N, C-alpha and C positions, 0 to 999 in steps of 0.2 A: 504494500500500500504506500509506503514511503516513496518508493521509486515512481509510482504512478503520480503522486502529488508533485514531485519535482519535475517529472517529464511534462505533466500537464501545465504547470506554471511556465516552464520554458516555452512550450508550444504557444501559450497565450501571449507571451511577450513577442514571439516571432510573428504571429498572426496580427496582433495589434500594431506592431511596428510596421509591418507590411502595409496595412490599411492606412496608417498615418502617413507613411512615406509616399505612397501612391497618391494620396490626397493633397500633398504639398509638393508642387512641381519642382522647385529648386532642390529639395531633398531627393526626390526620385531621380532627377538628372545627375545629381552628385553621386549617388550610389551606382547608377548605370555607368557613369564615367570611370569610377574607381574599378568596377568589376570588368569593364570592357577589355582591359589588357591582362586579365587573370587567366585566360585560356580555359583549360579544362576545369579549373576551380572557380569559375565565375559564378556558377549557381550557388555553390556552398558559401562563397564569400558574400554574395548578395543576401543570402539568408542570415548570415552572421551580422552583417551591417544593419539589416532591418530589425533583427532581434536587439541589437545594441541601441538602435533608435527607440524601440519600444521600451526598453529598460530605462533609457534617459527620460522619455516622456512620463513614464510611471513615477520616476524619482521627482520630477518637477511637480507633478500633481500631488504627490505625497507631501512634499515640502510646502506647497501652497495650502493644503488642507491643514497641516500641522500649524502653520503660521496663523491661519484664521482661528483655529481652536485656541491657540495661546492668546491671541488678541481678545478673544471673547472670555478669557479667564478660565477655560476648562483645560484639564490635563489631557494630553493625547492618549488614545487608547493603548498605544504600545509602550508608554512610559511606566 
């Protein structure tokens, strides 16, 4: 079960990052430009970059949520 939860979380970052990257033109073009010269590894590199973008977007949302909670005087749930 632990493996499934880790694999599922990683998959969600990959899918979410892909959706966000394709929705933001400059990010999609940047990823495409980076992966263009990767040859046989372009697909894997693209997925890793999209997953990284999803992770970054998730971190930004978490930071914003935590900031709003602190401004409202509530402790974050993870603290």
